[in-house]
N, C-alpha and C positions, 0 to 999 in steps of 0.2 A: 477530480481527475485533472491532471496538469500535463500538457504536452512538454516535450524536451526543450522547446523554445521558450517555455515559461507561460504560455497561454493557458489560462484557467478555463477548462471546458465545463466542469461541474463542481459545485461546492464553492466555498469561499476562502478557506484557509486550511493549512496543515501546520500545526505547531507542536511537534512532539516535545515533551518536557515542560511545555507551558500550559498546554490544553489536555486535560485528562482523556478526551475522546479522540485525540490524534494518536494513532498506533505508531509506536517506535519501531524501527527496524530490528532492534535487539530486544524488544519487549516480549513479555510473556505471551501475549496473544499471537503474535507473528511466529514465535518459536514453536508454540503448541500446534498450530496449523501446519507449519512446515514439517514437523516431526511425523505428522499423519499423512504426508504425501501431497499437501496443498502447495500451490505456489501463491505468493503474495503480490498483488498488484503494484506495490511500491517499487518492485524490482524485476517484474516478470516480463514486461513488454518493452521492445526497443524504441517505440515512438511516443510513449506516455507512461505516466505514473498514476495509478488509481489506488490511492492509499487505503481505501475502505473495501477493497475487492479481494477475494480469494477464489482460486480455481482448483478443482481437484485434478491431479495429474497434469497440470499445466495447460488445461484446455480453456 
């Protein structure tokens, strides 16, 4: 989880394209979850990005 100011709150890195465990915004996992009504933490909240989090119906 990373705040918009760049402060890392949890985790150590997010390297989509370099690290196979980093979910890409345009990747299969994110697209599949969004297709079924989930929001992705990488672009869901205004104050932080949580790249490993999904919420159903934006909650």
